[in-house]
N, C-alpha and C positions, 0 to 999 in steps of 0.2 A: 503494500499499499503505499502510495506517495505521502510522504510525511510533510504536511505543508508548513507545520510550524518550525522544523527544522531548515527547509528551503527559506523561510522567512528570515531565520536567524543569520543564515549564510549571506543573503542578500543584504542584511543589515551590515554585517562585518565588512562586507566589500565597498559599502557606501563611505566607511571610515577613510578610505584613501582620498575620498573627494571633500567630505565636510563632516564636523562634528554634529551630533544630534541636534535637532531643533529644540528650543526651550519647552518645558512644560511648566507653566506658571500658574500659580494660585492667583485667581482675581478676587481681590477684597470686594471690589465694588459690586460685582455679580453675586459674589457669596453672600454678602450682606443683604443685597436687595431679594434674593430668593430664599434665604434661610438655609442655604446648603454649600457644601465644600465644592465650589467650582474651579477648575483647572482649565487653562487654554493650552492645547497642543499647537504651537506657534509655526504652523507650516508657511505662514506668510513671511517667516525669517529664514527659509532655505535660500540657498545660493541664487536660485531663479524667481525666488518669491512665491513659490508654490511646492506642493509635494510632488508634482509631475517628473521632477528630475529622478526621483527613486525608481520609478518603472522604467523610464527610459533608459537608465544606467544598467538597471539589471537585466533587462532584455537584450541589450547591446553585449553585456559581458557573457551571457549564456549562449549567444550566437556565436561570438567570437572563440569560445571556448570548443565548441563542436565543429566549428567551420572556420579556421583561422584566416583562410582566404577570402572570406567575406569582408569586404572594405567599402561597400557602398550601401548606405542606408537612406531610407526615404520616409518622409512622415506628410501628412497634410493636417494643417493646423493654423489657427488665426491667433492662437494666445499661448497658454502656459506650456501646452505639450511641445511646441515648436521651440520654445527657449530650452525645454529639457533636454530634448534631442540634440539641439545645437551644443549644449554644454557637454553632453556624453560624447558627441563626435570629437570634439577638441581633446577631450581627455583621453579618449582611446585612440586618436591619431587616425580616424578614419573619415572618410567623405561621407556628407550628409547633403541630401536634396530636399529642401524643404518647401512644399508647396502651400501657398497661402492665397486666399481671396483677393482679387484686385482691390476690394473695399477694406482691406485691412488698414487701421491706422498706422501711420507713418512711425510712430512711437514704438509700436509692437514690433515692426520690422527691423527698427533700428536696433531694439535690444536683442532680437534674435541674432542679428549680424554681429553684435559686440560679443555674445557668449560663444558663438561658433567660430569666429575670424575667418581664417582661410580655409577653415575645414567645412565651411557649409556654402551652399549656393541656395540663394532664395528665388524660387519662381513664383511670380504672380500671375494667377489664372483663375478665371472664373467669377462670375458675380456673386454666386452663392456657394456655400461650402459643398454641397453634393457635386457640383462640377469640378470644383478643386480636388476632391478627392478620387473622382474618376480619373482626372488626369495623372494624380500620384499614382495610382494602381496601374494605369497603362504603361507609364514610364518604368516602373518595377518589372512588368513584364518584358519589356523591351530590352532593359539593360541587365536585367538578372539581378536587381538590387533587393534588400530585405526591407519589406515594409514594417514599420513599427506603428502598430495601433495605439491610440490614446488610452484604450482602457480594455478592448475585447481581447486579451492575450494573457495566457496563463503566467508567463514571464513577467509580464508588466504588472499583474495583480500580485505576484510574489514581492516586487519590489514595492508596491504601496504597502504591503503588509509591514514593513520595516517600521512604519509609523507605530503600529500597535507593539511591536518589540520594545521600541524606545519608551512608550508609556509605561509598560509594565517595570522596565529597569529603572525608569526616573521616579515613578510613583512609589515603587516599593511593595505594592500591593495591587490587588485587583480592584479596579473602580467598581462602583455599583452600576454606573450608566455611561456609556459612551454615545455621544451626539455625532452623527455623521451626515455631512452633505452628500448629495446624489446627483450625479449627472448621467454619465454612461455607466456607473456603477463600479468602477475599478478600485477607488479608495475603499468604498464600504465592502466590498468583496475581499480585499485584502486584510482589512482590519478585522472584520468579523471572522474570517476564516482562521486567523491566528488566535484571537481571544476564545472563540468558542471551543477551541482545542486546549488552550493553557488556562483559561480563567471561565470556566463553563457557567460560574454564577453571574457573571457580568451580563446586564441586559442592554438593549440598544434601542436607538431612536434615530430614525433616518428622516431627513428634511429635504424636500425638492421644491423648486420654484414653482408657483401655481401655473405659470405658462408652459412648463415643461416636465410634466408629471410622468416620466417614462417609467419608473418603478411601479408606481400605482397602476399604471395601465397594464404593466406585465403581470403583476400578481393577481389582478382582477381577471385577465383574459387566460391566465395559465401559461404564458409565454410571452416573449417580447412581440411588440406592436409598434407600429411606426403611427406617432401622432399626427393628426391631419394638419395642425397648426403649432408652431412653438413661438413664444415670446423671448426674443433675443436679448433682453436687458440683462439677465443673469448669464453673461456670455460664458462663464466657465462651467455652468451646469445645465444650460439650454440645449439639451439633447433629445432629439426627436425619437430614438429608440434604444432601449437598453440592449447592452451587448448580449450575444448567446452566452458566453463564458461566465459573464458576470450574473446572468439570470440564473444559472446553474447554481452559483455559490450563494444567491440571495432568496431562492424560491421558498426557502423554509420560513420567512418573515412573513408576519401577519400585516394585513393592510393597515390594521389599527396603529402599528408601531410607525406607520409612515405619515409625516405631517407636511401639509402644502403651506408655502410661505409666499404671501402676495408680494409682487415685486415692490410696489409702493411702501410697504411695510418694512421690507428690506432695507430701503432708504433710510428710514427712521433709525434703524438698526446701526447702519454704517455711520451716520452722523453722531450718534450716541457715543459709540466706541471711539470715534475720532476726537469728539469734543471733551469727552469725560476722561478717557484712558489714553488719548494720543496714540491709537493703534489705527493703521491705515489698512483697511479690508476692502477687497474687491467685492461685488454683489455676492458670487458664489462663496467667497470666504466668510461672509457674515451670516450665512444660513444657519449654522449650528447655534449661534448666540441668539439669533432672530427667534427661534422656536421656543425660548425657555418660558416667557410667559404662558405659552400654551400648555406646557408640562409641569407648571409650578407645583400643582398639587402632587405630582409624583416624586419630585426630587427634594423635597424638604427634609433636611438632615443626611441627605445622601452624598457620597463622593461622585461627582460629575466631572468627565473629560469631554470637553467641547472642541472638535477639531477645527480650528480656523484655517481654511485649506489653501487660501491665497491672498496676496496683498498687491497684485497688479493692477493698481488703480490709477487711471489717467486723470489727473486732477482737472482737466478741461471738462470733464463729465460732473464736476461738483456742482455747477449750477443746476443740472439736470436732477442730481440727486436730492438737493435741497428742496427744489420746486416739488417733486414727487412726495417727499417726507411731508412738506406742509399740505399737501392735498390730502393724504392719507389721514394726517392728525385733524383735518377740518379746519386748518388755519388760513388757507387760502382757497379762494373760489373765482371762477370766471363766469359771467353771464352777460347776456345780451339785454340790454335795456331799451325800450321804446321811449325816446325822451321826447316829450312835447316841445315843439318849436316855438317857444314864447318867452318873452323876457322875465328872468327870474327863475325858470325851471331848472336850470343847473345848480344855482344857489340852494334851492329848495331841497335838490337831492343831496347835495354836500352837508347840508345841516342834518340830514338823517344819520350821518356817520358819527360813530362815538370816538373819544379821545384815542381809543385803541386801535382804530381802523386806518389803514393806510391804502391810497390808491396806488396799485403797482402798474396798472394798464389802463389807458383811457384812449380809445380810438374811435372816431366816428366811421361807421361802415358804409353809410349812404347819406351824402350831405345834399341831395336834390330834393328830398321830400318837402313839401309844403308844411304839413301838420306835425308830423314826428320824424324822429331821426333815429336810426337804429346806432347803438353805442356798444362797442366791446369794452367791458370793464372787468378789472382784475383787482381784488381787495385781498390785502393781508390783514390779519388780525392777531391778538395775543391768545384769545381764548375762542375755541369753536363755538361757545354758547353766545357769542357776539352776532352770529349770523341770523338766527332766528328773528330777534327782535328789529333787525334792519330790513329783511324781507317783509316783515309785518307792516313796518312803517310804509315801505314803498307801495304795497298793496293797498293800504288804506288811502294813501295819496293819489292812487290810481296811475302809478307808474308800472306798466306791464314789463315783465322781465321773464327770461328764461335762464335756468342754471345750467350751463354747459360743461361744468368741471368734469363730470363723468361721461360724458359724451365723446367718446374716442375719436369718431370721424369728424365731428366738428372742431374739437379741439386741436386735433392734427393739422386742419386747415386753416383755422384762425389765430392759434397760438403758437 
């Protein structure tokens, strides 16, 4: 029988040639807030700011051990996996061809190039990831290269299991609960595969983005299924289909163990960790912390490890994260106001605002109407409870309005 735990320990030992274990830190803020002993496994502090380096290095190590002549590796990725593969190629002195969508932000392209140096070639192709993946696999067939899957590969899963090996060594005991983010399932498969063998008393909680619930879909259907639509905001975990290998290692899980995190709520968690703790997390990296309020009744007095899987956050996205967080908390709303075209109407509206309300957007959408004009208005406030009185005052004064905050189609077009 294949001893998964032993393979994970060997993978962990091999990683020590590249980097020290990532920190396992007790977080006093979260521990006090939830009345638990909460620890963060800081994969956001790995050399490429995510755990992906583990699986890439282990898979490359094992391929090289069985086939030393293999010196050409290929992957398709727009993010963390690309950087992990680039780092591994440089370490092992092999050639890597990394396929990325044409739409990949320049920052991610440059980071991949920095980690790989002269060892990697970056090929930009395809507007969508599926097109990029097809091009990478076609290249592999043509060149006889080895394709490194981001998650659906036993060697990659073994590498990700090194996270669990380090947790046990650093904590010195088995945690009561481990909270794991899920995209394609590589990290969750590796960590649970090791701990179910070495610490069978440990329980697990899985977290997926609401717009990419591939594990939930697979457990419900009894096998991997392709989601019809995926919200790409949580780019590190927005996967349309769970892997075949990862499903086999996770099919024991109950759907009740899997929680869904709304994308806008994740933004609140990201800002909270940044502002309170000074920890920079990408959306996928915040998933394990984001779910804590949902499981608060289960973790009181328990030892909980949350795996913060990545910190590759482009700060150019910060305004979007703040905007989405405010909307989720009910602190910012957009609406279209039918403004009467008469002297004093605007002043009348402004007098309805409280001292805590701030106009963040004001734009006439149609200026030619004789009697009324449509105005796009964005209001920020300090408490969500400030909006009902404002809307009541507007209705009483005869100001017709439409709240478009949650209308994705209109918001995308107008905001």
